[in-house]
C-alpha positions as CSV (number, residue, x, y, z in Angstrom):
1,M,-103.9,-14.1,-2.1
2,D,-103.6,-10.9,-0.2
3,L,-105.5,-11.1,3.1
4,A,-107.4,-7.9,2.5
5,E,-108.5,-9.3,-0.9
6,Q,-109.6,-12.6,0.8
7,L,-111.7,-10.8,3.4
8,I,-113.2,-8.4,0.8
9,G,-114.0,-11.3,-1.6
10,E,-115.7,-13.4,1.1
11,K,-117.8,-10.3,2.2
12,R,-118.7,-9.6,-1.4
13,D,-119.7,-13.2,-2.1
14,K,-121.6,-13.4,1.2
15,F,-119.6,-16.5,2.0
16,H,-120.5,-18.0,5.4
17,G,-118.1,-20.1,7.6
18,G,-114.9,-18.7,6.2
19,L,-112.2,-16.3,7.4
20,Y,-114.3,-13.2,7.1
21,H,-117.1,-14.8,9.1
22,K,-114.8,-15.9,11.8
23,T,-112.9,-12.6,12.0
24,Q,-116.1,-10.6,12.2
25,V,-117.5,-12.7,15.1
26,N,-114.3,-12.9,17.0
27,L,-113.2,-9.3,16.6
28,A,-116.6,-8.0,17.6
29,Y,-117.0,-10.4,20.5
30,N,-113.5,-9.9,22.0
31,S,-113.2,-6.2,21.5
32,N,-116.6,-5.5,23.0
33,R,-116.0,-8.1,25.8
34,I,-112.8,-6.3,26.8
35,E,-114.9,-3.2,27.3
36,G,-117.5,-5.0,29.5
37,S,-120.1,-6.4,27.1
38,K,-122.1,-9.2,28.6
39,L,-122.7,-10.9,25.2
40,T,-121.2,-14.4,24.9
41,E,-119.3,-15.5,21.8
42,E,-122.2,-17.7,20.7
43,Q,-124.7,-14.8,21.1
44,T,-122.3,-12.6,19.0
45,R,-122.2,-15.3,16.3
46,Y,-126.0,-15.6,16.4
47,I,-126.4,-11.8,15.8
48,F,-124.0,-11.9,12.9
49,E,-125.5,-14.9,11.2
50,T,-129.2,-14.2,11.7
51,R,-129.4,-10.4,12.5
52,T,-131.8,-11.4,15.3
53,I,-131.5,-11.5,19.1
54,G,-133.6,-14.5,20.1
55,F,-131.5,-15.9,23.0
56,K,-133.5,-18.8,24.4
57,D,-133.1,-19.6,28.1
58,Q,-130.2,-17.3,28.4
59,E,-129.5,-14.4,30.7
60,A,-130.7,-11.0,29.5
61,V,-128.0,-8.6,28.2
62,P,-128.1,-4.8,28.0
63,V,-129.6,-3.4,24.8
64,D,-126.4,-1.3,24.2
65,D,-124.3,-4.5,24.1
66,I,-126.5,-5.8,21.3
67,I,-126.5,-2.5,19.4
68,E,-122.7,-2.1,19.7
69,T,-122.1,-5.6,18.5
70,S,-124.3,-5.1,15.4
71,N,-122.6,-1.8,14.8
72,H,-119.2,-3.4,15.1
73,F,-120.0,-5.6,12.1
74,V,-120.9,-2.5,10.1
75,A,-117.7,-0.7,11.2
76,F,-115.6,-3.7,10.1
77,D,-117.1,-3.6,6.7
78,M,-116.5,0.1,6.4
79,M,-112.9,-0.6,7.4
80,L,-112.5,-3.0,4.5
81,E,-114.1,-0.4,2.1
82,T,-111.6,2.4,3.1
83,L,-108.3,0.5,3.0
84,E,-107.1,2.7,0.1
85,E,-107.6,5.9,2.2
86,E,-104.8,7.3,4.4
87,L,-105.5,7.1,8.1
88,S,-106.9,10.4,9.3
89,G,-109.1,12.0,11.9
90,S,-112.0,11.8,9.5
91,I,-111.9,8.0,9.2
92,I,-111.4,7.6,12.9
93,K,-114.5,9.7,13.6
94,K,-116.4,7.5,11.1
95,F,-115.5,4.4,13.1
96,H,-116.8,6.0,16.3
97,S,-120.0,7.3,14.6
98,I,-120.8,3.8,13.4
99,L,-119.9,2.0,16.7
100,K,-122.0,4.4,18.9
101,A,-125.0,5.0,16.6
102,G,-128.3,4.3,18.3
103,T,-126.8,3.6,21.8
104,S,-127.8,5.3,25.0
105,D,-124.6,7.3,24.8
106,S,-125.9,8.9,21.5
107,R,-128.7,10.5,23.5
108,K,-126.4,12.3,25.9
109,P,-125.9,15.9,24.9
110,W,-122.3,16.0,26.1
111,F,-121.2,12.7,24.5
112,G,-120.7,13.6,20.9
113,V,-121.0,10.5,18.7
114,G,-118.5,10.7,15.9
115,E,-116.9,13.8,17.5
116,W,-113.9,14.4,19.8
117,K,-114.6,14.3,23.5
118,K,-115.9,17.5,25.2
119,L,-114.9,16.5,28.7
120,P,-111.5,15.4,30.1
121,N,-111.2,11.7,30.8
122,E,-108.6,9.2,32.2
123,V,-107.7,5.7,31.3
124,G,-106.3,3.4,34.0
125,G,-105.9,6.4,36.2
126,I,-103.7,8.1,33.7
127,E,-104.5,11.6,32.3
128,T,-105.2,11.8,28.6
129,S,-105.2,14.6,26.1
130,L,-107.4,17.5,27.1
131,P,-110.5,18.0,24.8
132,E,-109.0,21.2,23.3
133,N,-105.8,19.4,22.3
134,V,-107.3,16.2,20.8
135,D,-107.6,17.5,17.2
136,S,-104.0,18.6,17.0
137,D,-102.8,15.5,18.9
138,I,-104.6,13.2,16.5
139,A,-103.2,15.2,13.5
140,A,-99.7,14.9,14.9
141,I,-99.7,11.1,15.4
142,S,-101.4,10.7,12.0
143,E,-98.7,12.8,10.3
144,W,-96.0,10.8,12.1
145,Y,-97.6,7.5,11.2
146,N,-98.4,8.4,7.5
147,S,-94.8,9.6,7.0
148,I,-93.3,6.2,7.8
149,E,-92.0,4.8,4.5
150,N,-91.9,1.1,5.3
151,C,-94.5,0.7,8.1
152,C,-94.1,-2.4,10.1
153,F,-95.8,-4.3,13.0
154,E,-94.0,-2.3,15.7
155,D,-95.1,1.0,14.1
156,I,-98.7,-0.1,14.1
157,V,-98.6,-1.1,17.7
158,A,-96.8,2.1,18.7
159,Y,-99.6,4.1,16.9
160,H,-102.2,2.2,18.9
161,Y,-100.4,3.1,22.2
162,K,-100.3,6.8,21.2
163,F,-103.9,6.8,20.1
164,E,-105.1,5.2,23.4
165,R,-103.0,7.8,25.4
166,I,-104.9,10.6,23.6
167,H,-108.2,8.8,24.2
168,P,-110.0,11.1,21.8
169,F,-113.6,10.1,22.5
170,Q,-115.7,10.0,25.7
171,D,-116.1,6.3,25.3
172,G,-115.4,3.6,22.6
173,N,-111.6,4.4,22.3
174,G,-110.5,0.9,22.8
175,R,-112.8,-0.5,20.1
176,V,-112.0,2.2,17.6
177,G,-108.3,1.7,18.4
178,R,-108.3,-2.0,17.8
179,L,-110.3,-1.6,14.6
180,I,-107.6,0.8,13.4
181,M,-104.8,-1.7,14.3
182,F,-106.6,-4.4,12.3
183,R,-107.1,-2.0,9.4
184,E,-103.5,-0.9,9.3
185,C,-102.2,-4.4,9.5
186,L,-104.2,-5.3,6.4
187,K,-103.2,-2.1,4.6
188,Q,-99.5,-2.5,5.4
189,N,-99.4,-6.3,4.6
190,V,-98.7,-7.1,8.2
191,L,-100.4,-10.2,9.7
192,P,-103.5,-8.8,11.6
193,F,-104.5,-10.0,15.0
194,I,-107.4,-9.9,17.5
195,I,-106.7,-9.3,21.2
196,D,-108.9,-11.8,23.0
197,D,-110.7,-11.2,26.3
198,D,-108.6,-13.9,28.0
199,H,-105.5,-11.7,27.5
200,K,-107.1,-8.5,28.5
201,Q,-104.9,-8.0,31.5
202,F,-101.7,-8.6,29.5
203,Y,-103.0,-6.1,26.9
204,Y,-103.8,-3.4,29.5
205,R,-100.4,-4.0,31.2
206,G,-98.7,-3.6,27.8
207,L,-100.4,-0.3,27.2
208,S,-99.6,1.1,30.7
209,E,-96.0,0.0,30.5
210,F,-95.3,0.7,26.8
211,E,-93.0,3.6,27.3
212,R,-90.9,1.7,29.8
213,I,-91.1,-1.8,28.4
214,P,-92.7,-1.9,24.9
215,E,-92.1,-5.6,24.6
216,Y,-95.0,-6.3,27.0
217,L,-97.6,-5.0,24.5
218,L,-95.6,-6.2,21.4
219,D,-95.4,-9.8,22.8
220,T,-99.1,-9.8,23.6
221,C,-99.9,-8.7,20.0
222,R,-97.4,-11.3,18.5
223,S,-99.1,-14.0,20.5
224,A,-102.4,-12.9,19.0
225,Q,-100.8,-12.9,15.5
226,D,-99.9,-16.6,16.0
227,T,-103.6,-17.4,16.6
228,Y,-104.7,-15.5,13.5
229,Q,-102.0,-17.2,11.5
230,N,-103.5,-20.6,12.4
231,W,-106.9,-19.4,11.1
232,V,-105.3,-18.2,7.9
233,N,-103.6,-21.6,7.5
234,Y,-106.9,-23.4,8.0
235,F,-109.1,-21.3,5.7
236,I,-106.7,-20.3,2.9
237,R,-105.3,-23.2,1.0
238,K,-102.5,-22.6,-1.4
């Protein structure tokens, strides 16, 4: 069975304890953790399974971490629902709008939830696209990507690098970018993967060195593919 069909089917059937369940928890936990979330994996699982936040005898966590985790589950479902659509600025903005809804950032007049950034920003000390160039830069990489006839793993990772160099939002770029990577892997029949928090430094190094040594990032993603393949082998019996 196609992986996308498997995940969509488990979501539709509200099947607990399968590949959809594990993917939702692990992608939300690791993607948010990379960006500094204080939630543990167990707390993330608890939110997904119960939609409550009763953490007994555990350290308090920021409200934004809880909101963004819950939002990530919704964004993942939206990702599954839009697989037939071509990757575009509109879809990218929808991801950001969902991920940042109801957070403290959404109350900042200069932030712009679901909108391109209004203020210049940097990532890892590296300059990114200026606000006035974001729309055209996103359009350009989308046109390049969507024109690829036989899109492969390397193309998806390259798109991710280009997206992160643009850094189109004030915040949330990494989470949006990693959701896009997962989405495009499913869409292009490439084995998807989740960058875990333990490999954060390898992932960051891969992004910073991509133009010089692309294999750094590619190898980190391939290693993550191996982990996801093990999950697929366990949950999907032929």
